[in-house]
N, C-alpha and C positions, 0 to 999 in steps of 0.2 A: 291176539298172539303176543302183542308187544306192550300191552297196557299194564297189567298186574297179574302175577302168578300167585294163586292162592294155595296150591297143593304141592309146591316144591318140585315140580317136574321140569322147570325151566321155560315153560310156555304159559303165556297169559291165558286167562279163562274168564268165564262169566262171573264166577264168585269173586274173582279179582276185581272186576269192574264194580260189583256191588260193594266190595269193601272200601272202594274209593269214591263212592257216589257223592259224598259230601264235598269232594274236590270241585265238582260241577256247581254245587249249591254255593260254595264260597265265592266262586267266580261269577255267579248269577247267569250261568249258561242254561238256556231253555230247552235244548234238544241235544241228544247224542246220537251219532250215526255209527252203527257197529258193522264192521265188515263180516263176511259170511262165517257162520259158526255151525253150519249144517254138516251132515255126514259127507265126507269127501276123501278121496285118496291124496289130496293136496299136491297135485301137479302144479297148481298156481295159487298157493296160499288160500285154498278154499273156494276159489272162483271156478272150480270144477266140481259141481255138486252131484253126489250120488243118491241123496235122498233129501227132498225139499222140506220135509216136516219132522225130521229127526235131528237131534243135536249130535255133533261130533263128540265122542267120549273124551277127547283131549280137552274140550272146552267145558264139559260138565254134563248135566242132565236137563231134561225139560223142566224139572222142578226148580233148578237153579235159574233158568231164564224167567220163569213165572215170578220167583222171588225178586229178581232184579227189576222186573217190570213193576211190581208192587212198590218197591222202595223208591223207584224213580217217580212213580205217580204221587207218592206221599210228598215229594219235594217239588211237584209241579214240573217235572222234567219229562219231555217226550222222548220216545225211542224210535229211531228210524233205522231200518235194516236194508241191506242190499237184496234186490230181487234180480237174480241172475238167470234170465230166461232166454238169452240169445243161444245158449248152449247148455249142455249138461256134461257130466263126466262120461267117458266111454265105459265106466263101470256102473253106471246107473242101470237099474233093471229094465227101464224103458229101452235103452240102447241094446242091451243083450237080446231082448225080445224082438227088437226091430231087425237085428242081424238075422234072427231065425224066421223073420217074416210072419210073426204071430200078430194077428189083428187085435186091436186097432193100432198097435205100436209100429207096424211095418212101415207106416208113412209118417212117423213122428220125427224123422230126421231127413236131411237133404241127401238122398241117394241118387246116383246117376251112373249110367253105363259108361264104359270107356269110349273115348273118341275113336279109338282104333288100337292097334298093337304095333310095337316097334319091331325091328328086324330080329330081336332076340325073344320076341313073344311077350314082352312086357306091356301091360295095359297103359295107354296114354290118357292122362287126365282130360276131362270134358272140355276145359278151356284154360285160359292163362291166369285165372284168379290166384292171388297170392295171400298167404297167411301173414298176419302182423308179426308173427314170430319167425318169419323166414320160410323160404321154400314154397312149393305149391300148396294151395289151400285144400287140395283133394288128397285123401288117403285111401288107398286100396284096402278093401276087406276081402280076404281070400275066401272066407266062408260064404258070404252073400254074393261074391263075384261082382261087386259094384264099388264105386268110390263113394265116400261120404265127405261132405264139405265141412271145413273147420276154419272159421275166420281167425282163430287164435291157435292154440297148440292142437296137435292131433289127438291129445287126450281130452279135448273139449269139443265134442261133436255138436255142430250147429243143429238146433231144433227147427223143424219145418213149421213155422208159425202161421202158415196158411191152413193148417189142418184143424178142423173144428173140434175134434175130440181132444187134441192137445190144448187148444185154447181153453176148453172147459176145465181141464186139469189145472191150468195156470190160474184161472179165476178162483178155483177152490183153494189153491195155495194162498192167494191174497186173503181170502176170507178166514182161513185157518189162523194166520198170523195176526190179523186184526182182532180176532177173538182172544188171542194171547196177550193183547195189550199194545201191539205195535201201532204207532201213530203216523208212520210214513214209510214209503219205499223209494229207494234210489234205484232206478232202472239202469243196471250196468250195461255198458256197450249198446245203448238203445239205437244208435245209428246203424248198427249192423243187423237189425232184426230181420230185414227182408232183402232178398236178392232178385235179380232179373229172372223172370220165369223162362225166358228164352236162352238163358245161359250164354249171352254174347260176351266175346272177349273184351276186356277193358283196354282202352287206348293208353299208350305211353304219354307221360307228361311232356317229354322232350324226345321225340323220335330220332333226333340227330345224334343223341348220345348212345353209342353202341357199347354194350357190355356182354361179357360172357354169361353172367347171371344177373337177373334183375331181382329187386325185392319190392315189398309193398309200397315203399315211398316213390318208386319210379312210375307208378300208374295213376291215371285219373279214374277215381273209383265211382264212375257214373252208374255202375250196375250192382254195386255191393254196399253202398253207403247212403243213408238218408233217402231211401226211396219213398215215394208218396204213400205206399201201403203201410209203411212204418207208422205214420201218424194215425192211420185208420185203426191199426191194431192197438196202439196205446190209448186212443180214444175209447175203444171198447173196454179196456182195463180200467180207465178212469171212471167210466160210468158205474162199474162194479163198486169202486171205492166210494163214489159220491152217493150211491144208493145205501151203502152201509153207514155213511155219515148221517143220512136222514134217519135211518133206523135207530142209530145210537143217540138220537136227540139233538142232531145238528152239530155234533163234535166234528171238528175239521181234521181230516187225515189227508196227508199230502203225497204227491207223486213227483219225484225229481228225475230228470233225465241226465245221464252222462253221455255227451255227444261231442263229436269233432266236426268242425266246419266253420264257414264264415258266419257273419252276423245274420245274414238273410236266412241261412240254413238253420241257425240256432233259434231264430224267431219263430219258425214253423212249429217248434215243439211247445209253444204256448197255446197254439190253436186259436180259438176265438171264444167269446162268451157263450155263444150258442153251440160251439163245437170244441169243447175243451180237450186239450191233450195233456201235457204235464203242467204242474203249477209253475215250474221254472226249470230251465236247464242250468247245469253247472257252467260258470263262466270264469275262466282264469283272468285275474285282473291285470297282470303285467306279463306273465310268461317267463321267458328265459333271457330277456335282454333289458339293459338299461335304456332309459328314454329321456327325451327332453320334455320340457313343460308342454310344448305343443303336442307332442306325440301322446303324452298322458292325457291331456285335455281331449284330444280326438278319440282316444280309446274309450274314455269314460262317457263322453257325450254321445258318441255314435252308438254305444250299447244302450244307454238310457233312451235315446231317441228311437231305437229299433224295437223297444219293448212295447207291446200293445197296451192300450189303456187299462185293460183288466189284469195285466201281468205285473209281476213284482221282480225287481232286479235281484241278482245273486252275485256274490263275489267270493272267489276262492283263490288261495295263493299256492297251496301245496297239497299233495295227497300221497297215497301209498304207491302211485305210479309215476311220481315225479321226484326230482331232486328237491331237497328242502330249500327254502329261500336263501338261507345262509350258505348253501352249496352252490346255488346258481349265481349269487352275488356275494359281496362282502357282508359280514354279519349285521353291520349297521343298517342295511337295507330292510331288515325285519321291521324297523320302526316305520319306514315308508309304507310298507304293505299293510301293517297293522292299523296305522292311523287311517289309511284309505278305506280298508274294509269296515272298520268300526264306524266311520263317520259318513260314508256314502249311503245313499238311500237303498234299502233292500236288505236281503238276507246275507249275513256273513257266515262263512263256513270255514272253520279252523281245524287243522290237523293236530293230533295229540303232540304235545311237546313244544308247539309254537309259543305257548304262553310263557315258557322259560327260555326261549331262544335256542332250541335244539337245532343242531346243524348236521349235515351228512357225517356219518361215522365211518372210519376206515374198516373195511371188511376184507380179510385175506381171501385169496382164491379157495383155500380149503375150508373157509367158514361160510361160503356162499350157500344160501338156501333157495334162492330164486333160480329155478332150472332154466329160465329163459333169458339169463343174462350172459354176457361174454366175460368169462373169468379173467381174461387178460386186459380188458378195456378199463376196468375199475369204474365202469359207468352203470352198473346194474342197479336194480331197484332196492336191493337190500340195504344200501347205504342210508336210505331214508326210512327204514323200517325197524331200526334198532330199539331196544327196550326203553320205556319211559323212565326218566331219571327222577326218582322220588326224594332220595336223600343221599348222604355221603357214605352210607354203609356198603357192605359188599354187594356188588351187582346193582348199585344205586337203589337198593330197597325194592327192586323189581321182583326178585325171587330169592328163596333161601337155597336153591340148588347151587352147586358149585359152578355149573355151566348153564348159561341161558341159551335159548334157541338161536339168537344172534348175539354177537358181543355187544356189551354196553359201551357207549362212547367213553374214551379215556378221560374226557373232561368232566365226568359225572361228579367228582369230588367237589368241584366248585360250582357247576351249573346243575342245580337240582331244585325241586320245589321247596323243600324245607329251608335251605339256605337263602333262597330268594325271598321267601316270605318275611324273613328277618331283616332283609336289607331294603330300606324304603325306596331306593332308587334302582329297582331291578326290573327286568323284563316282566316278571310275574305281576308286580304291583302296578306297573304302567298298564299292562294288559287288563288288570282288574278294574282300574279306574276308567279305562276306555269302555269296558263292558257296562259299567255303571252309567256312563253317559248315554249309551245306546238305549237305556230305559226311558230317557226323557221324551216328552211329547215332540220336541223339536226334531230329534233324531228319528222318531217314528214317522212323523207326518210332515216335517218341514220341507220347504221348497229348496231345490238345489241350484246354485249358481256357480259357474266355473270361471276362473281367471288365470290367464297366462301373464305373469308379472314380469318375466324376463325369459331368456332362453332356458334357464335352469330352475327358475322359481315358479312353482305352481301353487294355486290357492283355490279354495272353494268355500262357499258359505252354505249353512243350513238355516233357513229362516221360517219361523212360524209366528204369525201375528199374535201378539199378546203373551208370547213365551220367549225363552232365551234364544238368542241367535248365536250360532257357532261359526267360527272362521278357522279353516285349516290351511296352514301355509307350510310348504316343504321345499327344501333346497335339494334338487336332484343332481346338482353339479359337484365340482371339486373344489370350489373356493367360496369363502364367505362373501355375501352380497348385502348391500344396504337396501332395505325394503321400506318404502313409504306406504304402509298399509292404507292409511287414511286417504292418500292420493290416488290409490288404485281401486279400493273397494268402497262403495258409497255407504254413507250413514254410520261410519265408525267415528269414535271419539278420538281425542288426542293422546290418551294414555291407555295402557293395557296392563292387566294384572295376570301374572303367571298362574295357571291352574294345573295343567298337565303338560309334561314335557318328556321327550325321549331321554334315555339315561345319559346322553352326552351333551345336554343342552347348555349347561353352564349358568342356569338361572335358579333362583330360590323361590319357594312358595310365597305367594302374595307380593312378590317384587313388582313394583310399578315401573313400567317402561313406556317410552314414547312410542306411538304407532309408527314413527319413522325410525327404523332400527335395522340391525343386522339379523335377519332370519326368523325361524319358526317360533311361534308363540301361541298361547291359548288364553282366552279370557271368557268369563261369563258374568252376566248380570241380569237382574229381573226388571220387568217394566216398572215396578214400584221402587226401584233403586236399591233394594236390599240385596246384600251379597249372598250367594249360595255357592260356596267354593269347596269342592272335594279336595282331598290331599294333593298337594302340588308335587310334581316330580321334576327333578332337575338333573342336568348332566353336563357333558363337556361339549357336545356338538350340535344337537338338533335344535335347541332353543325355543320350545313352545312357551308361550306366555299369554297374558290376557288383560283386557281393560274393562272398566265398569263406569257407567254414567247413569244419570237419571233422565227420564223422559221429559221432565219439566225444565231441563237445562241447568238445574242447580248442581253445583259441583259436589262431589263426594267429599273432597277435602279442599281447603282454601286455595291450594296451589294448582288444582286440576280443574279444567273446564271441559265439558263434553257437549255434544250437539243435542238438539231438542227433539230428535226423531223418536218415534215410539218404540223403535226396535231396541232390544237388549242383546248382549252378545257374550258368547264364549269364544275365545280365540285360541286355537291350537297352532303352535309352530313346531314343525318337524323338520329340522335341517339335517340333511345327509351330506356330509363333507368328507372328501378324501384328501389326504395330504399329497403334496407334490411327489413325495416318496413313492406313492402308489403308481404314479405315471412312470413306469420303469424306464422308459426310453430317455428321460430327461438327462440322465447322467451315464448312460450306457456306453460301452465300447463295442462297436460293430465290426465284425470281421467278415469281409467279403470273400465268398468261396465260389470259384468257378468249378462246378461239379466235374466236368470232364478232365480237369487238371489237378484235382486235389488228391484223390487216392483211389486206385483200382483194386477192387476186391475179388474179381472173377478172372483176372488174367487176360482180358481182351485188349489191354492197352489203353483203355478209356476209363477215367474216373467215374464213380457211381455212388449211389446213395448209401449202400452198405459200406463202401470205403469211407465215406464221411462219418458214418456211425462209429466205425472202429477207431476213429481218431478224435472222438469228442473230448477225451481227457487232455488233448493238446490245449483246448480252450480253457479247461479248468485249471491246468497248470499255469497258464498265462493270466488267469483271473479275468478272462474276457467273457462277457455275459451274453452276447448276441451274435448270431451267425446270419449272414445275408447271402442267400444262394441264388444262382442263376436259374432260369426256368427249367424245371425237371420234366415238363410235359412232353407228350409225343410230338416229334418234330423231324423234318427231313434234314435239319442241320445246314440249311443254306446260310444261316447267320448265327451260328453257335447257340441254337435253341430259341432265338428271338424271332423265329418263324414257326408258329405253333399250328399243328394240324388237329389236335384234340386237347381242349382246355381242361378236361376232367380226368385225364389218364396220364400215367407215368410212361415215359419213353422206355421201351425194353432195354435200350443201351444203358440206361441209368438204373434199371431195376423194375420193381413192381410197386403197386400201391401198398402192399403189405410191408415192403421195405421202408416206404415213406412213413407209414404208421409206426413202425418200430423205431425209426429215427426220432419221431415226435415223442414217443414214450421215453427213450433214452435221454433226450434233451430235458424233459420234465424231471427225470430222476436227478439230473445234475443242476437243476435250476437255471437252465439256459433257455433263451428265446430264439425263435426262428423268423426271419424276414425273408420274403420271397419276391423276386422280380416279377412284375405283372406287365404283360404286353397286351394293351387294350387298343393300340392304334391300328393294328393290322393282324392278319393271320397268315399262315402259309397258303400258297396257291394250291396246296394239296388238301386243304381243309374241305370236308364235305359241304360246308356252307357255301364255299366259293363255287364248287361244281354246280350246286343247285341254283346259285345266283346266276351263273352263266345260262342255265336252262330255264331261268325265270320261274322257278318253282317257289310258290308262296310258303312261308313268309320271307324266304331268303332273297327274293328278287332284288330288293334294295338294301341288302346288308352291306354292300360295298359301294364305292363312289364310281358310278358309271356315267359316261358322257358320250354323246354322239360326236362324230368328227366335226371340226370347224368347217372343213371342206375337203376336197380331193385334189391332189396335184395332177400335172399333165399326164402322169403314168397311171392315174387311178388309185394312187396310194392315199389312204386317209390321212388327213392333217390333224394333229392333236388339238384339243379344244382351246388350249392357251399355252403360254410360255413357261409354265411352272417346271422347275428342275427337281430331280431326285438328288439324294445325298451322293449318288455316284457321279453326278455332274451331267447326266443325260436328261432327256425329257422324262418327266414324272408320269407320263401317260403310256400305257401299253395296249396295243390293239388286240382285241379278242375276235378272231374270225368267226367263231361260232355265234356269239351274241351280236356281232356287228357293232360293237361299241368299244371305247377305250375304258380302261380302269386306271385309277390313280394309285401310285405307289411312291411315297416319299422316300422309301428305302429302295431295296432291290425289286425287280419285277416279280420275284418269287414271294414278295410280301405285299399283297394288295391291301390298300387302306380300307378300314371299316368306315361305313357311313354311320357315325355315332349320333346322327339326328334321327335314326330309325328307332322308334319305341320298342319294337319287338326285340331287336338286337340288344338294346340297352338292358332289357330285362334278362336276356340270356347272360350278359356279362355280369350283371348284379348277382344272379344266381350262382355263377361260377365263382365270384368273389366270396360269397357266403359259403360255398362248398369248401374252399380251402381254409377259410378262417375256422369253420367248424371242425376241420381235420386237425386243428391245433396250431396253425400258422399264427404267429403273434403280430406280424406286420406285413405291409405290402409296400413295395417300392414301385411306383408307376414309371415305366420306361418312356422317356421323351413325351410327356403329356402336352408339351407346347405345340405338337403337330397334330393333336387330336382332331381339331376342326379346321375346315377350309372355308373360304369365302363362298357362301351359297350362290352368289352370282357368277362365280368362276372368272373374275376379272383378271386380266394380265397383270403380272408384277411390273412395276415401273422400273425399267432398266436404264440406268445412266450410261453414258458413252463408254466409261472406263470399265464397266462391269462385263462387257461381252467376253465370252470364252472363259469365264470364271466358273468353277464348280459351286455347288450349293454351299459347301463348307467354307469356301473362300469369301462368301458374301456376308456382309454385316446383317444383324437382325433387322435393321431398318428396311433392308431390301425386301424381306419376306412379309410384306404388308398383308397379303391375303392367304398365307399358308402357315404362319407361325405366330404363336402367342395371342390368338384371338380371344376375346372375352368369353366366347362360347366354350373354349377349352377349359378355362378356369371354372365356369359354371358347371360343366360336366363333372369335374373333379369335386366341386363343392357338393353336388348331388350324391356322388359316390360316398363322400365323407358322411353325409347325412344318413345314408343307407347303412353304413357300417356302425355309426353311433347308435342308430335305432335298434339294430339287431344284436349288438354286442356290448360288453362291459367297456365303457368309454375310457377306463383307465388301463385296459389290457390290450387293446388293439391299436396299432399305430399306422398311419398313412403317410408315406414319404413320396416326394417327387424327385425323379432323377432326370434333370434336364440341363443340358449345357446351353445356357443363354445368358444374356447380359444381366447385371445386378438388378436393373430396373424391373425386368420381367420375373426374375427369380423371386424378388420380394413379394410379388403379387400372390405367390403360392401360400404365404402366411394368412391371407385373407384379412378380415377385420374382426373386431370384438363380436359382432353379431352375424358374421359370415365366415364360417370356418372353411378353409380349403384343405391344406395338408397340415400335419403336425409340425413338420419342418421339411424344407427342401435340401437336397444335397448341395454342398458348396464346393465348387470346382476352382476357386480362386488360387489355391496353393498349387494346383496342377498346371497353372499357366505361368508359374515363376520361371524365369530364364536363368542361366548360369550367372553366379556372382551378383545377385541382386543387392542393391544398396540397402542399408537399414531403413532408409526412408520409404523405399518401395514396400517392404514388408509391413512397416508401421502403418502406412496409408491403406494398404490392402486390407489389413485386419480391422483397422479402425473404421474404414468405409463400410465394412459388413455390419459392424455393431451400430454405426450411426444410422443406417437405413433399415435395420431390422426392427420390427415393432417391439415395444417394451415387453409384451407377453410372449415373444418369440423364443424359440430354442435354436441356438446356432449349431452348425455342423462343420467339421473340418476333416478333410482328406487330402492326401497328396498323391495317391495312386488308385487306379481302378481299372476295370476291364474296358472302359471307354477309350483310354489313352493308348497311344502308339508306344510310348516309352515309359519304363519304370524310372524312379528317381535317379538311381545310380547311373543310368544310361542317358537320361535327359540332362542331368546336371553333372554331378560327379559323386563318387562313393561317399565322401564326407557329408554330403547333403542328406544322405539317408538318415543319419542321426539327428540332424537339424530338423528335418520334417517330422520325424517321429516324435521328438520332444515338443514341437509346436502343436501337432495334432492332439497329443495326449494331455497337454497342460492348458490349452486355451479353453474358455468357457463353452460348454455345450457337449454335443455328441461327438465322439471320436470315431472315425471310420478308417480301418486299415485294410489293405488288400492282401490276399494270401501270399505268403512268402516275404512280405515287407518286414516281418519280424526278424528275418535272418538276412535281409539285404539282398534278395534275389535281383538279378540284373536281366536285361533283355537277352534273348537267345538269338544267335544268328541262324537264319533259315535259308536253305536253298529254295529256289523258285518252286521245285517239285514238292516241297514240304509245306508250302503255304496253303491254308484252307480258307482264310478270310481275304477277300479281294480288297479290303480297305487297310490291310497291312497291320492289323492289331495283334497278329499271332505271336510276334516276338515277345510280347509282354504277357503271354498266356501259357507259357511252357509249364510242364508238370512241377508240382511241389517237390522240394528237395528235402526228403526226410532223413536220409543217412548216406553213407558212402558206399553202399552196396549197389548192385546193378540197377540201372535206371533210378538211382537216388532213392530206392525203396518205394517208388511210386507204383510200380507194376512188375509182375513176374514175366510179362510178355517181352519178347525181344524187339517188337515193333510197337511204337507208341503213336497215339493220335497226333502228338507234336513231340519233337525231340527234347530231351532234358538238356539244360544248360551244361556245358562241359566243365563248369567250375564247381559242380556238385560235390566233388571230392573234398573241397575245403569249406564250401558254403552249404551247410545242411543243419537240420534241427539237432540231431544227436551230438554232432561235434560241438556246436555252440552251447549246448547245455553243459558240457564238461569244461568249457573255457571259463576262466575267471572273469574276463571282460569281453563280452560279445554283444552283438546286436539283439540277440534273443534275450539275454539278461537285461539289457536296457529296456526292452519292450515290457518284460515281466515286471520290473521295478516300477516303471511309469504306470502300468496298469493297476498295480496295487495301490499307488498313491491316488489314483482317480477315485478311489472309494472314500477318501477323507472328505470331511466337510469343507475343507479349504478349497479343494478342486471341484467340489460339487457346487457350492454356493458362494465361494469367495469372490469379492469384488475384483475387477480386472482394471489394472492401470498400466498403460504402455509408456515407455521412455525411449527417446532418441538420444543416445549417448555420444555417438560419433557417426561419420558417414557409413561405417561398416558394423557398428555395434548397436544392436537392438535388444531391449530388455523389457520385461513386464513383471508385475507382481500379482499374486492372487492372495487376497487377504480376507479371512473370515472374521468379521467384526463381532460375531457372537462370542468369541473367546476373549477372556480377560488377559491371558498370557500371550502377548504379541509374538514372542519367539515361536510359539506353537502354531500361530495362526497365519504366518506369512510364508509363501513359497515364492522364491525369486528365480526367474528364468533369464539367462543371458545368452545371446547368440551373436557370434562373430561370422558375418557373411563374407568377409573379405579374404584375401590370400596371405595376410601377414598377422603376426601376433601384435596385440595392443595391450598397454598397461592401463588399468582402470582404477579410479578411486570411487568405489561404489557409494560411500556415504555422502559424497558431495553431489552425486548424480541422482540418487534415489533417497527420498526422505524417509525417516522413521524406521530405518533398518536397525536391528540389534547390533551390539558391538561384535558379535561373532556369528559366522554363518557355517552351516554344516552341509557338505555336499551329499545330496541324496541320489543324484544321477548325473552322469556326464557322458558326452560323446566319446567315441573310441580314441580320438586324437586330442582330447582336452588336456591331458597332463595331470588330471586330478582323479582321485579314486573315491568311491563311495565311503562316507564316514569321516 
C-alpha cells in the first residue's frame, strides 16, 4: 500500500513493487516480505482476509503477482508473504456459511453459547478474554445466537484451528502460493492460534489494581497466548512446506513466526531438529527504550544463547505495527540499530524506508486510515506506514495521484532515495555498504564475541579463521569517550583504518587512527595483508574506523607496527552521542505546583488537574519550561496527598485519568515538561495493600515494616520494638490489634512505611513508575528517599543525654544512625535509576531526590561516574537562610555546594517549597523575595520556584479551625492569587480548602502584569535570560566585596565579545545603602554596564 503506486490511484500495488525491483538489487537485498495483498474489506490494512487465493483488485491481478515473482527470481530475490490464519474477515464466505451452520464450515470458527443473560436479557460473554483492540474478545451474532471469538477486531473472526477440515484448507493455501513462486511465509499472530479448550477466565496481572474497565494488557494470557497446541499446529504446516521443498529439488522455503513473549517462549517456536516448528521467530533487537552497554550485551547474548543449535537468529527493529526507530528514539539511533542488525549473526529484517532513515510522519486525525488507533493520542500505527520517499517530486515519487492513501512525510524533499544516492555520506549509502559486508564469509559464519567496554560503550567482534575479522564499537551514551580498543579486545593491532562509519562520525575514508581513541570505528584487512576496503563513510558523530596489519608482523607502513596474530580485522565504530542540550533538565526552570492550591475548575474550592491545564499559558508567558506537581493519585489527604491509597489512579478531587492525559497533551503542545512527586517510602493506611498485609494475605504480608513488641508493660500494653521516633515527635511504631504487631511509620500513623527490601513490592513500585512515565511524565521527584531503608536489626538509636524530649526534626542527622541515609536507601534509588534508564530515553526522563538532609548526605545522591543515583538532588540551602545574612554567609553557602558537588553534577537552587513552614517574605522580609529570585535564576544549574513566588505571595494567617496539616505547613500553601476578583480568581466557591491571603487585592498575577515594575516582571525577565548561553554554561565566579555586599559573574568564554558574555549579579544583604567601585572589586569588567534586571527597591531601571 505504501511502497509504489503504478496506476495513479494513490495506493501502492504489486506492479509498483515490480517497477522498483532493481532497488532491492542495488542494495543486494536477498528477500522481500510483502504484507497481505489478498481480497479484503480492509478493516486492518488487509490482515482481515476474505479470500486467501484471490488478489485484492486495489493491488492488481494474479498476473501482476506472477510477473513480480518472475522478475524477482531473475534477480535472485525471494518473496515472503504473510500467512494470516489466526482469523479471517467476517466477510469471508467461510464465516457466512458458519453463521448459517452449513457443514463443514459450521465449526470453522470459535463459537460459544452465552454464559447467561443479564437483567435486560442481553447475552453475557463466555469468559473474560479481551481483544487486543479493546473490549471483550467475544462478539454476539444474532443470527446464529452464539458468540464468536476475535483476538483482534470484531471484523477478524478467529478460526478454529483444531478443525481438521479447516487445517486441510490452510495446507492447500500454502501449496497454492508455493506454486506461484513464494519462498516463505510469515505466520502472522502465531502465538494466538490456539485457546484454552475449557474457556477458563484469565487471571489479572495485578489483582490489587481495581479499574472500571480492563483491557488486554491487564491480564496474564495463560489461556489465549502461546499454548502448546500452537507449536503442534505449526509443526504440521512446516511438514507440508518441507515436503514441497523436497519435491522442488531441495529448494529451501521458510516459515517465520510473529510472536510475543519472553525468550523461553520464543525459543519454543524453533522446535527441534526432529520436531521443527518455524525456522525462526521475529525478535525485536532493542524495542522502545535506550539501554546501557550491559543491557545491550545481555539482550543480545541471552537471545543468542537461547537459540537451539539448529536455529538461526533474527533481528528486526521496526515494522508496520510499531513506531519507526526515529520515532521511538532520536534519528541518530538508526545507525545503532542498523549496525547491530547488519553485523550480528543471523537474519536481518528491515522495514521499507529504513534504508533512507524514514521517521514517523505526522498524520492528522482526519487522515487516519488505521481504524484501531486513537485519533486523539497521535500514537496510531499510521505514522509508520506513510508512503516510501523515492525522490523530491510531488508525493515523493510514490504516486501521480494528487492525494496518496496516507500523507507523505513533509521531509521528503530532502530525505529520499534519489537524493541520498548522490550524497556519499547518506543513510542509503551507509546502509548499502553494510549490506555488502553482510555478504562476506565472516559475517555469514564468523564467531560472535561481546564486550562491555564501559557503561555506554558496547563492542562485539565477528571472527572467522583465515578471513577478515570485524569489530563493531558503539557509544550508547551522551558524551564522547576515549576507547582503548587494543586494551579491551584481544588480537588487535595499534592502528585502525576507517572503512564504514555512520553519517556523523567525523572521519575520512582510509584515515589511520590509533586503536586507543574516542569512539566508533571500522577496519578490515586480509590474512595476506592486502587491503580490501569498500567506500568509507564519515560523519560528525559516530566515528567508525578501521586498522590493518599483516599476520607475519611486518608493518603495512614504516610508521605502523601490528601484532603477529593470524586474525585480520574490519573495525566498525558507531558512536551515538547526544549533546548536553538534549538533556533538557540541565538548564530548565522548574515551577512547583501544589495541585489543590493552584486553580479550581469545578467550583468545589479545591484546585484540580483541569484547573492547572487552563492556566498552562501562565508558564509560557513566564518562559518557564517545567512544572513540578504534588501527587495527584487517590488519597485520603491525611498529608496533602503524600499518603496514597492507589498509585495508579487519579483522586476524584483532582479529576480523572482523562484529565491527566489531556494535561499531558496540552503540555506537549506548548513544549512543557512535567515532573511529579513520587512517594515510595510509605502508603496510606487506607491502601488495599496495607489491609491485606494486616490479614497476612500473600504477597502483601511483608509489604510493610512489621515487628513484634519488645515486651509488655505491667498493664499488658505492648512496648514498641525500639526507641525510633516519627517526624511528629512520637514513637514511630503503631500497634495493630488485628495483626498483633507494630508497624513502622516515620511520618504519621496514617502513613505506614513500606518494606522496600521486599522484591514483590519493589516490582510493584517499578511498574507504577513505568506506568506514569509512559503516561508522559518527564521526571520523578522522590519524596524523602533518605528514610527509605531502616536498620534490618532494628537497633535503638543512640540517645545522648541532651536529646531527651526532642522531636525527630529537632535532632541532627547524626542521631538517626539507623533510620536515615542508610547506604541501602541510595542503592534502592540507584536501582530505580537503572530501571528508568533501561526502559526510557536517557535524555528525556529525569530522576530527582527531594530530601532535607545535610550536605554530606545530599551529595551522595549524585552517585559516581559508574554508579548513577539521581540526576540531581533538590538543594535546600537557601531555604535555611535567616534574616539579614552577611555576604560571607551567602558566599560560603553557595561556594560550599559547588565545592562538594562532583564535576559532572548539576546544581539546583530554590528558596521556597511546600516543605517549608514560611515563604520568603514571611521568613525574612519582603525585599528578600527579589534577592532570592535573582539568586535562584542566575546561579548555575536548575532553578526551582514555588507557585506564587513569582508575585511575592506571603504566608496566610490561619485560625486553628482552618488548619489541615498538623505540622503547620498550611500557611505557605494558600491558594494562588490570580486576580482581584472573589477568592483571587482561584475558585468560584465561597468556601475554599484553605483561605486566600487577604492581600490578594494588591498581590496577584493580573495586577502585576500591568505594573511597570513588579515581581512578576522580574521573574519573567530573569527567566528569559536563563535561555542565554551565558546563564546556561557560563563560568561562575563569586566575590566578597564587603560584609554585606556579595557579587558574582557568569561569563561564557565561547564569546569573543566580552561585553556580551558577562552577566554581573550584585546583592546587598544589609540594611543600608553602600557605594561600590566595581572595577576595583571585580576584574575584566567592561567600562559600561547595562541593567537587565533589578529588585523592586534597587533604584535602577532595566536598560
